[in-house]
VOBADREN-264035 format. One record per residue (C-alpha): residue number from 1; y, x, z; residue in three letters. Coordinates in pm, whole numbers, always signed. Layout:
BEGIN
NUM, Y, X, Z, ALA .
...
//
This chain:
BEGIN
1, +3550, +1163, -3299, MET .
2, +3909, +1071, -3194, PRO .
3, +4133, +857, -3434, PRO .
4, +4282, +1046, -3730, SER .
5, +4636, +1014, -3611, ASP .
6, +4547, +1229, -3314, ARG .
7, +4356, +1496, -3507, ARG .
8, +4661, +1703, -3622, HIS .
9, +4876, +1694, -3306, LYS .
10, +4752, +1965, -3068, PRO .
11, +4626, +2259, -3255, LYS .
12, +4780, +2274, -3602, ILE .
13, +5136, +2310, -3510, PRO .
14, +5052, +2553, -3235, GLU .
15, +4851, +2765, -3479, SER .
16, +5136, +2755, -3745, ILE .
17, +5385, +2853, -3481, GLU .
18, +5183, +3136, -3335, LEU .
19, +5107, +3272, -3684, ALA .
20, +5481, +3258, -3799, MET .
21, +5586, +3439, -3465, THR .
22, +5337, +3718, -3521, LYS .
23, +5426, +3787, -3900, ASN .
24, +5578, +3530, -4143, LEU .
25, +5399, +3727, -4434, ASN .
26, +5068, +3752, -4270, ASN .
27, +4848, +3609, -4546, HIS .
28, +4528, +3633, -4325, ARG .
29, +4701, +3385, -4081, ALA .
30, +4824, +3162, -4357, LEU .
31, +4472, +3142, -4503, ALA .
32, +4324, +3052, -4171, GLY .
33, +4592, +2775, -4123, ILE .
34, +4507, +2657, -4484, PHE .
35, +4128, +2649, -4407, ALA .
36, +4173, +2466, -4074, LEU .
37, +4385, +2197, -4265, ALA .
38, +4123, +2169, -4529, LEU .
39, +3852, +2124, -4246, LEU .
40, +4049, +1825, -4100, PHE .
41, +4126, +1671, -4436, THR .
42, +3751, +1673, -4514, GLY .
43, +3682, +1518, -4200, CYS .
44, +3872, +1213, -4299, ALA .
45, +3615, +1098, -4552, SER .
46, +3244, +1218, -4646, ILE .
47, +2998, +1087, -4887, ASP .
48, +2784, +870, -4643, LEU .
49, +2575, +757, -4922, ASP .
50, +2441, +1102, -4971, ALA .
51, +2350, +1171, -4604, GLN .
52, +2003, +1093, -4463, VAL .
53, +2028, +1090, -4082, ALA .
54, +1707, +1186, -3906, GLN .
55, +1824, +1087, -3551, SER .
56, +2062, +841, -3392, PRO .
57, +2297, +1126, -3286, SER .
58, +2313, +1269, -3627, GLN .
59, +2391, +920, -3774, ALA .
60, +2680, +867, -3513, LEU .
61, +2823, +1214, -3589, GLU .
62, +2823, +1150, -3958, LEU .
63, +2967, +806, -3919, ALA .
64, +3257, +933, -3686, ALA .
65, +3370, +1169, -3968, ARG .
66, +3417, +866, -4199, GLU .
67, +3794, +752, -4184, SER .
68, +3707, +394, -4313, ASN .
69, +3576, +223, -4010, THR .
70, +3398, -67, -4199, GLU .
71, +3232, +188, -4420, LYS .
72, +3114, +390, -4125, ALA .
73, +2977, +80, -3939, GLN .
74, +2798, -20, -4270, HIS .
75, +2625, +307, -4275, TYR .
76, +2524, +286, -3924, LEU .
77, +2367, -63, -3982, LEU .
78, +2179, +89, -4271, GLU .
79, +2051, +365, -4070, VAL .
80, +1947, +131, -3783, ALA .
81, +1756, -88, -4048, SER .
82, +1567, +220, -4163, ARG .
83, +1464, +307, -3813, PHE .
84, +1334, -50, -3769, GLN .
85, +1128, -28, -4080, GLU .
86, +960, +276, -3941, ARG .
87, +910, +87, -3608, ASP .
88, +1163, +325, -3428, GLU .
89, +1339, +47, -3239, HIS .
90, +1458, +268, -2963, ARG .
91, +1655, +486, -3213, ALA .
92, +1790, +162, -3367, ALA .
93, +1897, +37, -3023, ARG .
94, +2093, +346, -2966, THR .
95, +2293, +283, -3290, LEU .
96, +2326, -88, -3238, LEU .
97, +2459, -41, -2887, GLN .
98, +2690, +243, -2967, SER .
99, +3077, +217, -2917, SER .
100, +3114, +252, -3302, GLN .
101, +2943, -86, -3342, LEU .
102, +3097, -261, -3050, ALA .
103, +3334, -441, -3262, GLN .
104, +3179, -475, -3601, PRO .
105, +3397, -577, -3905, ALA .
106, +3371, -950, -3966, PRO .
107, +3176, -893, -4278, ALA .
108, +2930, -701, -4074, LEU .
109, +2889, -913, -3762, GLN .
110, +2590, -1125, -3883, MET .
111, +2400, -828, -4004, GLN .
112, +2448, -661, -3683, LYS .
113, +2330, -959, -3486, GLN .
114, +2012, -989, -3694, LEU .
115, +1932, -616, -3639, LEU .
116, +2016, -645, -3271, ALA .
117, +1783, -960, -3221, MET .
118, +1501, -763, -3422, THR .
119, +1504, -464, -3182, SER .
120, +1558, -652, -2863, ALA .
121, +1262, -868, -2943, VAL .
122, +1037, -571, -3050, ALA .
123, +1127, -391, -2727, LEU .
124, +1114, -687, -2511, GLU .
125, +1458, -575, -2381, ASP .
126, +1555, -878, -2171, GLN .
127, +1889, -741, -2062, LYS .
128, +1987, -675, -2432, TRP .
129, +1849, -1016, -2523, ALA .
130, +2055, -1185, -2261, GLY .
131, +2382, -1010, -2405, SER .
132, +2290, -1131, -2752, ILE .
133, +2219, -1481, -2638, ALA .
134, +2580, -1529, -2486, THR .
135, +2692, -1508, -2842, THR .
136, +2449, -1770, -2976, LEU .
137, +2410, -2139, -3010, SER .
138, +2092, -2313, -3136, PRO .
139, +2283, -2372, -3475, GLU .
140, +2383, -2012, -3511, SER .
141, +2103, -1905, -3755, PHE .
142, +2242, -2154, -4013, ARG .
143, +2523, -1920, -4091, ASP .
144, +2281, -1684, -4268, TYR .
145, +2207, -1685, -4637, SER .
146, +1906, -1907, -4747, PRO .
147, +1691, -1600, -4811, GLY .
148, +1692, -1488, -4426, VAL .
149, +1769, -1817, -4267, ILE .
150, +1394, -1862, -4153, SER .
151, +1371, -1513, -4025, GLN .
152, +1698, -1541, -3836, ALA .
153, +1594, -1865, -3677, ALA .
154, +1255, -1729, -3553, ILE .
155, +1440, -1419, -3420, LEU .
156, +1690, -1632, -3251, GLN .
157, +1426, -1846, -3075, ALA .
158, +1236, -1532, -2974, GLU .
159, +1569, -1392, -2826, THR .
160, +1622, -1695, -2628, TYR .
161, +1265, -1702, -2507, ALA .
162, +1299, -1337, -2390, LEU .
163, +1582, -1447, -2170, THR .
164, +1370, -1735, -2033, GLY .
165, +1570, -2009, -2222, ASP .
166, +1247, -2166, -2373, ASN .
167, +1435, -2480, -2426, PHE .
168, +1714, -2336, -2649, SER .
169, +1427, -2163, -2824, ALA .
170, +1255, -2489, -2905, ALA .
171, +1592, -2653, -3020, ILE .
172, +1646, -2373, -3260, THR .
173, +1311, -2422, -3424, LEU .
174, +1359, -2798, -3436, MET .
175, +1685, -2721, -3626, LEU .
176, +1498, -2488, -3856, LEU .
177, +1242, -2756, -3948, SER .
178, +1526, -2979, -4058, GLN .
179, +1705, -2695, -4240, THR .
180, +1436, -2506, -4437, ASP .
181, +1188, -2738, -4625, SER .
182, +970, -2421, -4706, LYS .
183, +863, -2338, -4349, VAL .
184, +500, -2418, -4243, ASN .
185, +526, -2728, -4042, PRO .
186, +199, -2647, -3840, GLN .
187, +320, -2307, -3736, GLN .
188, +664, -2433, -3642, VAL .
189, +546, -2727, -3445, HIS .
190, +291, -2516, -3257, ASP .
191, +562, -2289, -3151, GLN .
192, +800, -2557, -3066, ILE .
193, +542, -2697, -2836, TRP .
194, +468, -2364, -2683, GLU .
195, +842, -2338, -2589, TYR .
196, +867, -2703, -2474, LEU .
197, +564, -2685, -2233, LYS .
198, +688, -2382, -2051, THR .
199, +1032, -2537, -2012, THR .
200, +1090, -2653, -1637, PRO .
201, +1079, -3014, -1563, ASP .
202, +1433, -3017, -1450, GLN .
203, +1565, -2887, -1772, LYS .
204, +1372, -3136, -1978, LEU .
205, +1497, -3428, -1768, GLU .
206, +1863, -3319, -1791, SER .
207, +1826, -3258, -2170, ALA .
208, +1683, -3617, -2201, ASN .
209, +2004, -3762, -2076, GLU .
210, +2230, -3565, -2313, SER .
211, +2052, -3467, -2628, ILE .
212, +2106, -3695, -2929, ILE .
213, +1905, -3690, -3254, GLY .
214, +1590, -3850, -3375, PHE .
215, +1369, -3548, -3400, GLU .
216, +1485, -3389, -3063, THR .
217, +1453, -3710, -2871, GLU .
218, +1105, -3756, -3011, GLY .
219, +1004, -3413, -2920, TRP .
220, +1150, -3442, -2559, LEU .
221, +969, -3775, -2501, GLU .
222, +645, -3624, -2604, LEU .
223, +681, -3327, -2381, ALA .
224, +779, -3542, -2080, GLY .
225, +510, -3810, -2129, SER .
226, +209, -3603, -2075, ILE .
227, +338, -3383, -1779, ARG .
228, +250, -3595, -1491, ALA .
229, -12, -3389, -1278, PRO .
230, -227, -3714, -1204, GLU .
231, -294, -3772, -1580, LEU .
232, -653, -3705, -1681, SER .
233, -730, -3538, -2015, ILE .
234, -835, -3877, -2150, ASP .
235, -502, -4022, -2040, ASP .
236, -319, -3757, -2213, GLN .
237, -502, -3816, -2533, GLY .
238, -414, -4181, -2533, ARG .
239, -46, -4103, -2461, ILE .
240, -44, -3861, -2753, ILE .
241, -189, -4128, -2984, ARG .
242, +56, -4395, -2854, ARG .
243, +343, -4169, -2908, TRP .
244, +224, -4113, -3274, GLN .
245, +226, -4481, -3320, ASN .
246, +576, -4523, -3169, ASN .
247, +735, -4242, -3364, TRP .
248, +558, -4268, -3705, PRO .
249, +837, -4106, -3903, GLY .
250, +870, -3814, -3672, HIS .
251, +748, -3478, -3822, PRO .
252, +529, -3412, -3513, ALA .
253, +360, -3738, -3544, ALA .
254, +255, -3646, -3905, GLN .
255, +159, -3280, -3812, VAL .
256, +69, -3273, -3443, LEU .
257, +80, -2939, -3259, PRO .
258, -276, -2798, -3274, SER .
259, -292, -2809, -2904, GLU .
260, -207, -3183, -2888, LEU .
261, -430, -3249, -3178, LYS .
262, -722, -3110, -2990, LEU .
263, -632, -3312, -2672, MET .
264, -594, -3618, -2871, ALA .
265, -940, -3593, -3027, SER .
266, -1106, -3449, -2729, LEU .
267, -1274, -3778, -2614, SER .
268, -1411, -3828, -2956, GLU .
269, -1569, -3489, -2961, ASN .
270, -1744, -3487, -2620, ARG .
271, -2109, -3371, -2622, PRO .
272, -2318, -3680, -2591, GLU .
273, -2660, -3522, -2575, LYS .
274, -2679, -3240, -2315, ILE .
275, -2983, -3020, -2213, ALA .
276, -2954, -2908, -1861, LEU .
277, -3178, -2594, -1859, ALA .
278, -3258, -2458, -1525, LEU .
279, -3528, -2290, -1312, PRO .
280, -3704, -2567, -1113, LEU .
281, -4014, -2359, -1007, ARG .
282, -4045, -1998, -869, GLY .
283, -3806, -1794, -675, GLY .
284, -3478, -1945, -821, LEU .
285, -3596, -2314, -788, ALA .
286, -3378, -2386, -479, SER .
287, -3071, -2250, -682, ALA .
288, -3155, -2451, -991, GLY .
289, -3214, -2766, -817, LYS .
290, -2878, -2736, -619, ALA .
291, -2694, -2690, -956, ILE .
292, -2887, -2986, -1112, ARG .
293, -2805, -3209, -817, ASP .
294, -2430, -3113, -838, GLY .
295, -2415, -3160, -1215, PHE .
296, -2574, -3511, -1190, LEU .
297, -2367, -3598, -882, ALA .
298, -2027, -3516, -1080, ALA .
299, -2155, -3707, -1381, TYR .
300, -2241, -4021, -1193, TYR .
301, -1899, -4011, -1009, GLN .
302, -1705, -3954, -1324, ASP .
303, -1532, -4276, -1415, LYS .
304, -1449, -4149, -1779, THR .
305, -1804, -4070, -1856, ALA .
306, -1942, -4313, -2104, ASP .
307, -2297, -4346, -1963, GLN .
308, -2417, -4574, -2240, SER .
309, -2359, -4289, -2484, LYS .
310, -2448, -3979, -2267, THR .
311, -2803, -3853, -2274, ASP .
312, -2877, -3574, -2013, ILE .
313, -3218, -3411, -2040, ARG .
314, -3330, -3188, -1747, ILE .
315, -3540, -2875, -1874, VAL .
316, -3735, -2631, -1661, ASP .
317, -3664, -2272, -1783, THR .
318, -3951, -2109, -1552, SER .
319, -4224, -2187, -1804, GLU .
320, -4138, -1975, -2113, GLN .
321, -3888, -1710, -2249, PRO .
322, -3554, -1868, -2274, PHE .
323, -3483, -1744, -2628, ASP .
324, -3788, -1941, -2745, ALA .
325, -3677, -2247, -2537, LEU .
326, -3337, -2231, -2668, TYR .
327, -3470, -2248, -3040, LYS .
328, -3677, -2561, -2948, GLU .
329, -3385, -2729, -2799, LEU .
330, -3149, -2631, -3092, ALA .
331, -3400, -2815, -3318, ASN .
332, -3383, -3142, -3111, GLN .
333, -3040, -3296, -3198, ASP .
334, -2875, -3144, -2885, ILE .
335, -2500, -3113, -2868, ASP .
336, -2469, -2879, -2571, LEU .
337, -2708, -2658, -2376, ILE .
338, -2612, -2584, -2026, ILE .
339, -2804, -2279, -1889, GLY .
340, -2976, -2056, -1846, PRO .
341, -2917, -1930, -1482, LEU .
342, -3092, -1590, -1507, GLU .
343, -2880, -1299, -1648, LYS .
344, -3200, -1161, -1832, GLU .
345, -3241, -1498, -1988, ALA .
346, -2876, -1509, -2088, LEU .
347, -2892, -1159, -2227, THR .
348, -3192, -1282, -2458, SER .
349, -2939, -1501, -2657, LEU .
350, -2739, -1193, -2767, THR .
351, -2995, -1129, -3035, ASN .
352, -2815, -1408, -3231, MET .
353, -2465, -1342, -3387, LYS .
354, -2390, -1731, -3365, THR .
355, -2553, -1996, -3157, LEU .
356, -2647, -2303, -3364, PRO .
357, -2593, -2514, -3052, VAL .
358, -2328, -2418, -2815, PRO .
359, -2447, -2305, -2468, ALA .
360, -2270, -2283, -2135, LEU .
361, -2458, -1994, -1968, GLY .
362, -2457, -2005, -1580, LEU .
363, -2421, -1629, -1551, ASN .
364, -2239, -1351, -1710, TYR .
365, -2342, -1094, -1961, LEU .
366, -2268, -717, -1886, PRO .
367, -1924, -618, -1988, ASP .
368, -2049, -405, -2278, GLU .
369, -2262, -678, -2427, GLN .
370, -2145, -861, -2720, LYS .
371, -2107, -1222, -2693, VAL .
372, -2232, -1442, -2965, PRO .
373, -2020, -1715, -3111, ASP .
374, -2088, -2039, -2933, GLY .
375, -2164, -1903, -2592, LEU .
376, -1960, -1982, -2296, TYR .
377, -2020, -1803, -1952, GLN .
378, -1966, -1938, -1599, PHE .
379, -2090, -1865, -1261, GLY .
380, -1988, -1761, -904, LEU .
381, -1871, -1415, -1005, SER .
382, -1808, -1179, -716, ALA .
383, -1588, -975, -956, GLU .
384, -1348, -1262, -983, ASP .
385, -1327, -1262, -600, GLU .
386, -1267, -875, -603, ALA .
387, -979, -914, -852, ARG .
388, -827, -1188, -646, GLN .
389, -832, -981, -334, ILE .
390, -662, -703, -520, ALA .
391, -385, -944, -623, ASP .
392, -358, -1076, -277, LYS .
393, -309, -720, -148, LEU .
394, -33, -652, -411, SER .
395, +141, -982, -323, ALA .
396, +147, -877, +24, GLN .
397, +291, -526, -65, SER .
398, -41, -350, +77, LEU .
399, -88, -63, -156, ASP .
400, -294, +198, +39, GLN .
401, -637, +42, +131, VAL .
402, -957, +119, +293, LEU .
403, -1268, -35, +146, VAL .
404, -1617, -115, +277, LEU .
405, -1886, -235, +15, ILE .
406, -2256, -267, +29, PRO .
407, -2460, -1, -172, ASP .
408, -2640, -130, -476, GLY .
409, -2589, -272, -837, GLU .
410, -2399, -580, -697, TRP .
411, -2180, -365, -491, GLY .
412, -2107, -137, -793, ASP .
413, -1972, -431, -984, ARG .
414, -1766, -542, -688, VAL .
415, -1615, -192, -652, GLU .
416, -1541, -154, -1024, ALA .
417, -1364, -479, -1044, ALA .
418, -1164, -421, -725, LEU .
419, -1047, -64, -807, LEU .
420, -960, -148, -1170, ASN .
421, -743, -442, -1065, ARG .
422, -587, -233, -779, MET .
423, -501, +40, -1026, GLN .
424, -340, -217, -1258, GLN .
425, -123, -330, -968, ASN .
426, -28, +14, -863, GLY .
427, -234, +32, -554, ALA .
428, -485, +290, -434, VAL .
429, -815, +296, -231, ALA .
430, -770, +581, +11, LEU .
431, -1140, +572, +84, ASP .
432, -1449, +369, -25, VAL .
433, -1752, +358, +206, GLU .
434, -2066, +229, +72, ARG .
435, -2323, +121, +328, PHE .
436, -2681, -23, +361, PHE .
437, -2769, -293, +632, ARG .
438, -2981, -33, +821, GLU .
439, -2710, +234, +845, ASP .
440, -2538, +324, +1168, ASN .
441, -2227, +104, +1134, LEU .
442, -2025, +296, +1404, ARG .
443, -2065, +620, +1191, ALA .
444, -1964, +426, +877, VAL .
445, -1642, +287, +1044, THR .
446, -1551, +625, +1200, ALA .
447, -1585, +781, +846, ASP .
448, -1374, +488, +689, LEU .
449, -1090, +521, +958, LEU .
450, -1085, +909, +963, GLY .
451, -1206, +945, +1309, ILE .
452, -1501, +1169, +1205, THR .
453, -1255, +1399, +1012, ALA .
454, -1036, +1397, +1323, SER .
455, -1303, +1504, +1554, ARG .
456, -1426, +1771, +1301, ASP .
457, -1071, +1923, +1313, ARG .
458, -1081, +1945, +1686, ALA .
459, -1421, +2107, +1683, ILE .
460, -1292, +2364, +1431, LYS .
461, -999, +2435, +1662, VAL .
462, -1226, +2486, +1967, GLU .
463, -1447, +2713, +1777, ARG .
464, -1137, +2903, +1652, THR .
465, -972, +2964, +2000, ILE .
466, -1298, +2972, +2192, GLY .
467, -1189, +2714, +2439, LEU .
468, -1258, +2345, +2526, ASN .
469, -951, +2139, +2449, VAL .
470, -860, +1786, +2564, GLU .
471, -879, +1572, +2249, PHE .
472, -815, +1206, +2159, GLU .
473, -918, +1119, +1807, PRO .
474, -670, +949, +1574, ARG .
475, -728, +720, +1285, ARG .
476, -581, +804, +948, ARG .
477, -209, +671, +948, GLN .
478, -163, +622, +581, ASP .
479, -383, +295, +553, ALA .
480, -218, -38, +526, GLU .
481, -518, -271, +517, ALA .
482, -899, -287, +491, ILE .
483, -1111, -464, +241, VAL .
484, -1446, -564, +395, MET .
485, -1715, -681, +160, VAL .
486, -2003, -776, +394, ALA .
487, -2243, -1062, +478, ALA .
488, -2156, -1238, +808, PRO .
489, -2408, -1064, +1036, ALA .
490, -2276, -718, +921, ILE .
491, -1908, -816, +924, ALA .
492, -1928, -952, +1283, ARG .
493, -2015, -585, +1381, GLN .
494, -1765, -415, +1164, PHE .
495, -1462, -605, +1276, LYS .
496, -1477, -518, +1650, PRO .
497, -1541, -149, +1544, LEU .
498, -1211, -141, +1358, PHE .
499, -1041, -211, +1692, ALA .
500, -1263, +29, +1875, TYR .
501, -1150, +317, +1647, TYR .
502, -775, +232, +1670, PHE .
503, -763, +26, +1349, GLY .
504, -755, -317, +1507, GLY .
505, -386, -370, +1381, ASN .
506, -477, -334, +1006, LEU .
507, -510, -659, +817, PRO .
508, -865, -718, +690, VAL .
509, -935, -910, +356, TYR .
510, -1286, -1026, +242, SER .
511, -1455, -1237, -25, PRO .
512, -1660, -1537, +40, SER .
513, -1978, -1342, +139, ILE .
514, -1827, -1313, +481, ILE .
515, -1870, -1694, +549, TYR .
516, -2189, -1881, +563, GLU .
517, -2016, -2209, +473, GLY .
518, -2066, -2391, +778, THR .
519, -1827, -2355, +1082, PRO .
520, -1969, -2160, +1374, ASP .
521, -1700, -2074, +1610, ALA .
522, -1919, -1900, +1881, GLY .
523, -2061, -1647, +1621, ARG .
524, -1751, -1613, +1400, ASP .
525, -1513, -1549, +1683, ARG .
526, -1551, -1178, +1609, ASP .
527, -1404, -1229, +1269, LEU .
528, -1068, -1365, +1410, ASN .
529, -770, -1285, +1184, GLN .
530, -997, -1189, +874, VAL .
531, -839, -1334, +565, VAL .
532, -1100, -1432, +303, PHE .
533, -1115, -1617, -26, THR .
534, -1367, -1917, -86, ASP .
535, -1416, -2202, -315, ILE .
536, -1241, -2550, -239, PRO .
537, -1584, -2714, -192, TRP .
538, -1618, -2504, +128, VAL .
539, -1274, -2491, +253, LEU .
540, -1107, -2823, +162, ASP .
541, -1192, -3094, +412, ASP .
542, -1056, -3378, +183, LYS .
543, -1337, -3372, -87, ASN .
544, -1456, -3703, -184, PRO .
545, -1763, -3575, -395, LEU .
546, -1881, -3352, -105, ARG .
547, -1833, -3626, +140, ASN .
548, -2029, -3864, -61, GLU .
549, -2306, -3625, -176, ALA .
550, -2366, -3481, +177, SER .
551, -2471, -3836, +288, LYS .
552, -2762, -3858, +50, VAL .
553, -2847, -3524, -93, LEU .
554, -2980, -3202, +72, PRO .
555, -2821, -2856, -13, GLY .
556, -2462, -2944, +5, THR .
557, -2364, -2679, +260, HIS .
558, -2382, -2309, +285, GLY .
559, -2478, -2101, -11, GLN .
560, -2669, -2385, -173, LEU .
561, -2347, -2601, -128, GLY .
562, -2168, -2342, -342, ARG .
563, -2437, -2367, -620, LEU .
564, -2403, -2758, -593, PHE .
565, -2035, -2721, -637, ALA .
566, -2101, -2504, -950, MET .
567, -2327, -2761, -1091, GLY .
568, -2046, -3021, -1049, ALA .
569, -1798, -2783, -1227, ASP .
570, -2050, -2742, -1508, ALA .
571, -2027, -3108, -1579, TRP .
572, -1639, -3101, -1582, GLN .
573, -1646, -2795, -1820, LEU .
574, -1901, -2951, -2057, SER .
575, -1619, -3200, -2163, LYS .
576, -1358, -2950, -2213, ARG .
577, -1499, -2616, -2346, LEU .
578, -1319, -2610, -2687, PRO .
579, -987, -2713, -2530, LEU .
580, -1015, -2438, -2259, LEU .
581, -1087, -2181, -2514, ARG .
582, -817, -2284, -2770, GLN .
583, -532, -2356, -2508, ILE .
584, -456, -2032, -2306, GLU .
585, -273, -2216, -2049, THR .
586, -521, -2483, -1976, ALA .
587, -701, -2513, -1639, ALA .
588, -930, -2729, -1445, ILE .
589, -898, -2775, -1067, ASP .
590, -1270, -2756, -991, GLY .
591, -1489, -2758, -693, GLN .
592, -1536, -2368, -724, THR .
593, -1157, -2288, -791, GLY .
594, -906, -2334, -1058, GLN .
595, -1103, -2266, -1387, LEU .
596, -947, -2084, -1687, THR .
597, -1120, -1940, -1983, MET .
598, -1069, -1626, -2186, THR .
599, -1071, -1616, -2566, ARG .
600, -1407, -1485, -2547, GLN .
601, -1550, -1802, -2354, GLY .
602, -1577, -1649, -2013, SER .
603, -1470, -1864, -1725, ILE .
604, -1255, -1727, -1445, HIS .
605, -1216, -1882, -1108, ARG .
606, -909, -1875, -888, ASN .
607, -1021, -1963, -516, GLN .
608, -843, -2068, -210, ARG .
609, -762, -1857, +98, TRP .
610, -839, -1899, +457, ALA .
611, -819, -1718, +788, GLN .
612, -1049, -1706, +1084, PHE .
613, -875, -1842, +1395, LYS .
614, -1066, -1898, +1718, ASN .
615, -1388, -1854, +1521, GLY .
616, -1322, -2119, +1252, THR .
617, -1162, -2089, +900, PRO .
618, -812, -2236, +852, GLU .
619, -707, -2311, +505, LEU .
620, -392, -2121, +421, LEU .
621, -128, -2288, +206, PRO .
622, -130, -2220, -149, GLN .
623, +184, -2049, -300, PRO .
624, +442, -2305, -453, THR .
625, +600, -2242, -791, ALA .
626, +968, -2197, -779, THR .
627, +1183, -2399, -1047, SER .
628, +1179, -2093, -1286, ASP .
629, +807, -2075, -1258, GLU .
630, +738, -2450, -1332, GLU .
631, +717, -2406, -1691, GLY .
632, +479, -2119, -1679, THR .
633, +204, -2279, -1447, ARG .
634, -132, -2350, -1593, PRO .
635, -180, -2698, -1755, GLU .
636, -432, -2847, -1521, VAL .
637, -673, -3087, -1679, LEU .
638, -816, -3351, -1457, SER .
639, -1008, -3671, -1454, ASP .
//
């Protein structure tokens, strides 16, 4: 409502003049003038305490009728607080960003700031948080009363983090730990570390040159000392313990962040007695032996492994049901069981709610199956590759895609993973064609590219007009790419057919099934320009383990080579299972890809990309992180 000094200027004098002109004794007119005056007098002040606004607009209207600006602002802040209590943060935002609270009275500024941070964080409103942050410094929360100082500091840190300023968020919590002795040191230190480890290297380096203060300097030295990419997990553990010795009076030396505590103790908690349970007879014997050989090769090449303490027992799973075998092994002083390989055998473990001895299964349970505590899952998952293809398409802004996938249960899983991730990325599969090896691949391709539909339309026109017409079929024009899930022999037939049916200009993406694992330029020339994903073991020429193993061991190439690499990664995972589960950003650069783990213990792989050129795969460069992304990259654990 306009200010009160303008309320009476335009209308009341005109009304009075008009009424007096008509009839000075006109009591009806005088009564109208008196009522109008009363209305404006009442607008100057209302009893806000008695008003309960049900919406932001109602609250703003009531506040506008209050002549006392500070009282009106106090009322709006109270209403905003009530909206927040009901988790109606959008309504609170409307009030807090209104013009009536643009310049709060000095006594209300802190209250408005606290409420604004609360809703900005709840709504993850980065723009609003950025505006709030311009008025803050890490010490700002200290101006609040003791009763809310901890809440104010945490909200201030979260506001900074929402703007991407994780360093200021960390400094805020460092100051909180110095200011409020009642805070939980473990929780605060854990959060400080989360902010520091996602702070870009350049920011940490510049802060080291300017920051002064015992606690802050200690934190920065700790954060900077374990960042070098060449450090192994054992190196990092030693650095953390050395830092504790050098900074004995530092709060974080007495209460380490949980993640660092785990890293520091990891070498002490590595499994020493391992049972490698694999099928060594029957139909899966070659797969089991390849995994066994890869596991042992990685173990013997691992310079950090204490071979005097590590005891690896090889167990054949082909002789008895795995659930019975597991119970036998669990009673034999085993620290970790690696296996089984068969999905059915892995499913047999779900009868237990908790595994008495942890197990790293070399396959994955069905999505709907409940995972028992202590079970980890790792394998060469086709679903991982399908999701990675969907993400690659999204990165290339290819949102309308045609898809070829083999029929059968394996294809069902690939299709579901691909389409689910595409949907999450805002992409759509225009058509999905499922096929068998014995199908007419020309017909399958014609259906996929819309040639069959184009021909059918021409035939319908000829029948309608009763004449033969000249016709050249056209492929569908809305497709931007093709996802081809096919074995090499089939893919070599599909790719030329895309060109034959006018789709040769569409980019083609495939999973690793398209490549046999050994260069064959003569046969793979038909796959030129196809982009596919595969494991580092296959694509990276500079691989010391593969180069050494291939000299003395069979089965290091092709599909068995992929299983050999899986075995090598199983060894690397065996040392780090608790760390990967508890540290969300931890990753291992493995032979089968960059490995990360979900909270449920399922290992996911991020593979490399290559493109066929002149019949030979050429490794594509990996995307490089920008300076803003440095702090959010996975923490790669290496030996």
